[in-house]
C-alpha positions in Angstrom: -43.7 300.1 119.2 -42.7 296.4 118.8 -40.9 297.3 115.6 -39.0 300.2 117.2 -37.9 297.8 120.0 -36.6 295.2 117.5 -34.7 297.9 115.5 -33.2 299.3 118.7 -32.1 295.9 119.9 -30.5 295.2 116.5 -28.6 298.5 116.5 -27.3 297.8 120.1 -26.1 294.4 119.0 -24.4 295.8 116.0 -22.5 298.3 118.2 -21.8 295.8 121.0 -20.4 293.0 118.8 -17.3 295.0 117.6 -16.7 296.2 121.1 -16.8 292.7 122.5 -14.4 291.6 119.7 -12.0 294.4 120.6 -12.0 293.3 124.3 -11.3 289.7 123.2 -8.4 290.9 121.1 -7.0 293.0 123.9 -7.2 290.0 126.3 -5.6 287.8 123.7 -2.8 290.4 123.1 -2.3 290.8 126.8 -1.9 287.0 127.1 0.5 286.9 124.2 2.7 289.7 125.6 4.8 287.4 127.7 7.6 286.9 125.3 10.2 285.8 127.9 12.5 283.3 126.2 13.2 280.0 127.9 16.3 279.7 130.0 19.4 279.7 127.7 21.1 276.3 127.0 24.2 277.8 128.7 22.4 277.0 132.0 22.4 273.3 131.0 25.7 271.6 131.9 25.6 269.1 129.1 24.9 271.7 126.4 27.5 274.2 127.7 30.1 271.5 127.9 29.3 270.4 124.2 30.3 273.9 122.9 33.8 273.8 121.3 35.9 272.4 118.5 36.3 268.6 118.5 38.5 266.1 116.5 38.4 262.4 116.4 37.3 259.4 114.4 34.3 257.4 113.4 34.2 253.7 112.3 31.6 251.7 110.5 31.6 248.6 108.1 32.6 251.2 105.4 35.9 252.0 107.2 37.4 254.4 109.6 37.5 258.1 109.0 38.8 261.2 110.8 36.1 263.6 111.9 36.0 267.2 113.0 33.0 269.0 114.6 32.4 272.5 115.8 29.5 273.3 118.2 28.4 276.8 119.0 25.6 278.5 120.8 23.2 280.3 118.5 20.2 282.6 118.8 20.9 284.0 122.2 21.9 280.7 123.7 18.7 279.0 122.7 20.2 276.5 120.2 23.4 274.4 119.7 24.7 274.8 116.1 26.7 271.8 114.8 29.0 271.7 111.8 30.6 268.3 111.2 32.8 266.7 108.5 35.0 263.7 107.9 37.9 262.8 105.7 35.7 260.8 103.3 34.0 264.0 102.1 30.8 263.8 104.2 29.5 267.1 105.8 26.6 267.8 108.0 25.0 270.7 109.9 22.4 270.7 112.5 20.6 272.5 115.3 19.5 271.2 118.6 17.7 272.7 121.6 15.7 271.5 124.6 11.9 271.6 124.4 11.0 274.0 127.4 7.7 272.1 127.9 8.9 268.5 128.0 12.7 268.8 128.7 13.4 266.6 125.7 16.1 267.4 123.2 14.9 268.2 119.7 16.6 269.2 116.5 17.1 269.1 112.8 20.0 267.8 110.7 21.0 268.0 107.0 24.0 266.4 105.4 25.9 266.2 102.1 24.0 263.1 101.1 20.9 265.2 101.0 19.7 263.6 104.2 17.3 265.8 106.2 16.4 264.5 109.6 14.2 265.5 112.5 15.3 264.2 115.9 14.2 263.9 119.5 15.9 262.5 122.5 16.6 262.4 126.2 19.5 262.9 128.4 20.3 260.8 131.4 23.2 262.3 133.2 26.1 262.4 130.8 24.4 260.2 128.2 22.3 261.8 125.4 20.2 259.4 123.2 18.8 260.9 120.0 16.5 259.3 117.5 16.6 260.9 114.0 14.0 260.3 111.3 14.3 261.2 107.6 13.4 259.9 104.1 16.7 257.9 104.0 15.8 256.0 107.2 16.2 256.2 111.0 19.3 256.9 112.9 19.9 256.4 116.6 22.9 257.9 118.3 24.0 257.5 121.9 26.5 260.1 122.9 28.4 259.7 126.2 30.4 262.6 127.7 33.5 261.3 129.4 34.7 264.3 131.5 34.6 267.7 129.8 36.9 266.8 126.8 35.9 263.4 125.4 32.7 262.2 123.7 32.1 258.5 122.9 29.4 257.7 120.4 27.7 254.6 119.2 25.1 254.7 116.4 22.8 252.6 114.4 21.3 253.5 111.0 18.3 251.6 109.4 17.3 252.3 105.8 13.7 252.0 104.5 14.4 248.4 103.3 15.3 247.4 106.9 19.1 247.2 106.4 21.0 248.2 109.5 24.5 249.7 109.8 26.2 250.3 113.1 29.2 252.3 114.0 31.1 254.0 116.8 33.3 257.0 117.3 35.2 259.2 119.7 35.8 263.0 119.7 38.3 264.9 121.8 38.0 268.6 122.5 40.8 270.6 120.7 39.4 274.1 121.6 37.0 275.2 124.3 34.7 278.0 123.2 32.7 280.3 125.3 29.0 279.6 125.6 27.3 282.7 124.3 
């Protein structure tokens, strides 16, 4: 009789375990079903103002160059997509968004010097401060929006040996684009 009880208990456990596991999966799937995306960046005044075509200059100890930049909304308004170039031949592309949990800006950048950078930053009113880190060093940029059509930038780049280069620039809007 004791043996029959143990066998019955073992059979019940064998049947119950998969059923319990299915319930856990259903609960997990139900919890994962909320796939509502964060509020689009079009709702953020700074991000929506940043969208457009820009032209200006950048100056460092290496000289002064003309610069152009195009900023578009991407992926249903969840990211800003940057394309930038200057008259010295440098080109760069990047994406940036706002972390919905922390409110910090975050992004990635790649350029024609094979630089790949990961960045985070904060906005205080019309000033965005970003810190970018990559194998070539660290880069800090402070971007100030002056009205809707001018951006003033100061930056500092420190290479792995500790050498620092600083520069500044200004961009003016040449074409306003819609924030999609």
